[in-house]
C-alpha positions in Angstrom: 131.4 15.4 55.5 130.8 17.9 57.8 133.5 16.7 59.9 136.1 16.9 57.2 134.6 20.4 56.7 135.4 21.7 60.2 138.4 20.3 60.5 139.3 22.5 57.3 138.3 25.3 58.8 139.8 25.2 62.2 143.2 24.3 60.4 142.8 27.4 58.5 141.7 29.5 61.2 144.8 28.3 63.6 147.6 28.2 60.9 148.1 31.5 61.2 148.1 31.9 64.8 150.2 28.7 65.7 152.6 31.0 62.8 153.0 33.6 64.6 153.4 32.1 67.5 156.1 30.1 66.1 157.7 33.5 64.9 157.6 35.0 68.4 158.8 32.1 70.3 162.3 32.1 67.3 162.7 35.7 67.8 162.5 35.4 71.2 165.0 32.3 71.3 167.8 34.5 69.0 168.1 36.5 72.5 171.2 35.3 74.3 173.5 36.8 76.8 175.6 37.2 74.3 174.0 39.9 72.7 174.8 41.8 76.2 177.5 44.4 75.1 175.7 45.0 72.0 172.3 45.9 74.3 174.1 48.1 76.4 175.6 50.1 73.6 172.2 50.7 72.3 170.5 51.7 75.1 173.3 54.2 76.5 173.8 55.7 73.0 170.2 55.6 71.0 167.7 55.9 73.6 166.5 59.4 74.5 165.4 59.9 78.1 162.3 58.5 79.7 160.6 56.6 81.7 160.9 53.3 79.6 164.2 54.4 78.7 165.2 53.8 82.6 163.3 50.8 82.9 165.4 49.6 80.3 168.2 50.7 81.8 167.3 48.7 84.8 166.5 45.7 83.5 169.7 46.1 81.4 171.5 46.5 84.7 169.8 43.0 86.2 171.2 41.2 83.3 174.3 42.3 83.6 174.6 41.3 87.3 173.0 38.0 86.2 173.8 34.3 88.2 172.9 32.8 85.5 172.1 32.4 81.3 168.3 32.2 82.0 168.3 35.2 84.4 170.5 37.0 81.7 168.0 36.3 79.1 165.0 36.8 80.3 166.4 40.4 81.6 167.4 41.1 78.2 164.3 40.4 76.9 162.7 43.1 79.5 165.4 45.5 77.9 163.8 44.8 74.6 160.6 45.1 75.1 161.5 48.8 76.7 163.9 49.9 74.1 161.1 49.2 71.5 158.3 51.2 74.2 161.1 54.1 74.0 161.3 54.1 70.8 158.1 54.2 69.6 157.4 57.0 71.9 159.5 58.9 70.4 158.3 58.5 67.1 155.1 59.3 68.3 156.1 62.7 69.8 158.0 63.2 66.8 155.3 63.0 64.6 153.0 66.2 66.9 155.7 68.3 67.2 154.2 71.0 64.7 156.5 72.7 62.1 155.3 76.0 63.2 156.3 75.8 66.3 160.1 76.5 64.5 161.4 80.1 65.7 161.5 82.1 62.9 164.9 83.8 61.6 165.0 87.5 62.7 164.9 88.7 58.4 161.5 86.4 58.4 160.2 87.9 61.9 161.0 91.9 60.6 159.3 91.2 57.8 155.7 90.3 59.4 153.2 92.8 58.5 151.0 91.8 61.3 153.6 93.5 63.6 153.1 97.2 65.3 153.8 99.5 68.1 150.5 98.9 69.0 151.5 95.6 70.6 154.2 97.1 72.3 152.2 97.1 76.3 151.3 93.2 75.3 154.9 92.2 74.3 156.5 93.9 77.5 153.9 92.2 79.3 154.5 89.2 77.9 158.2 89.4 78.4 158.7 90.4 81.9 155.8 88.0 83.4 156.2 84.9 81.0 160.0 84.4 79.9 162.0 82.2 82.5 165.5 83.8 82.9 168.0 83.2 80.3 170.0 84.6 76.9 167.0 84.8 74.1 165.1 86.0 77.7 167.5 88.8 77.7 167.9 89.7 74.1 164.0 90.0 74.3 164.4 92.8 76.6 166.8 94.6 75.3 164.9 94.5 71.7 161.9 95.7 73.9 163.7 98.2 75.7 164.8 99.2 71.8 161.1 99.3 70.6 160.2 101.2 73.7 162.5 104.0 73.1 162.3 103.9 68.9 161.9 107.3 67.3 159.7 106.1 64.7 157.3 102.9 63.9 158.8 101.4 61.5 162.1 100.8 64.0 159.4 100.0 66.9 158.0 97.5 65.0 161.2 96.3 63.9 162.4 95.8 67.4 159.3 94.2 67.8 159.9 91.5 65.3 163.2 90.8 67.5 161.0 90.5 70.4 159.2 87.7 69.1 161.9 86.0 67.4 163.7 85.7 70.9 160.9 85.0 73.1 160.3 82.1 70.9 163.5 80.8 71.4 163.2 81.8 74.8 160.1 79.2 75.2 161.4 77.1 72.9 164.6 76.1 75.0 162.1 76.0 77.8 160.6 73.3 76.0 164.0 71.2 75.3 164.9 71.7 79.0 161.4 70.5 79.7 161.6 67.0 77.7 165.1 66.0 79.3 164.0 66.4 83.2 164.1 62.6 84.2 160.5 61.3 85.1 159.4 59.8 87.8 158.6 55.9 88.1 158.3 52.8 90.4 162.0 53.2 91.8 161.7 57.2 91.9 158.0 58.7 93.2 159.4 61.9 94.3 160.7 62.7 90.1 158.4 64.7 88.2 154.8 62.3 87.1 155.7 60.4 90.3 153.1 59.5 93.0 155.0 61.4 95.7 156.0 64.5 93.5 154.3 67.5 94.3 155.5 70.0 92.4 154.6 72.1 89.2 153.3 69.7 86.1 156.7 68.8 83.7 155.2 68.0 80.0 155.8 64.7 78.8 156.0 63.1 82.4 152.9 61.6 82.5 151.5 59.9 86.3 153.0 57.0 87.2 150.0 54.4 88.0 151.1 51.6 90.4 147.8 49.5 89.8 
């Protein structure tokens, strides 16, 4: 009786595991070299830049130059793996992006009551030392000069609202550019995040670990 119960329990425990293994094997068997053009189109047009996308492209190239169907399928499985990691990383990044990071419109910036001429020295220091060159930074500096030459507190506050708007646009553009910097990997150790990279930290490029 105990043996029968033990066998029944083992069947209940192992059945889901066996079903998962069979499903995984079936999904892997569905990958074939006939899917190579579709995989290439997906990797080259649907994935955003990043270390997982770089890895997917390397394995895609290896699949394209494979000398056997077995090698081609093995490389396509790795393409599938890194493509899924790339999309998962993009979803996590999108979920963490705060809605408040979007720059406000000029009219909204002008309507903010907390902006006053008392903030003029602080705004000047920020625009002149913290913003990188670019069209939005140029616009911020133009409105800063207008605020410094304003003939009323109302005009000064309105110009500072414009300074705030273009400064946020400048920062957002820098962050967007930083996300599109190719990150380092095992094959490109001198890029940001690579083991031989010695420049300033780049957001989104984590250090590469070889072990």
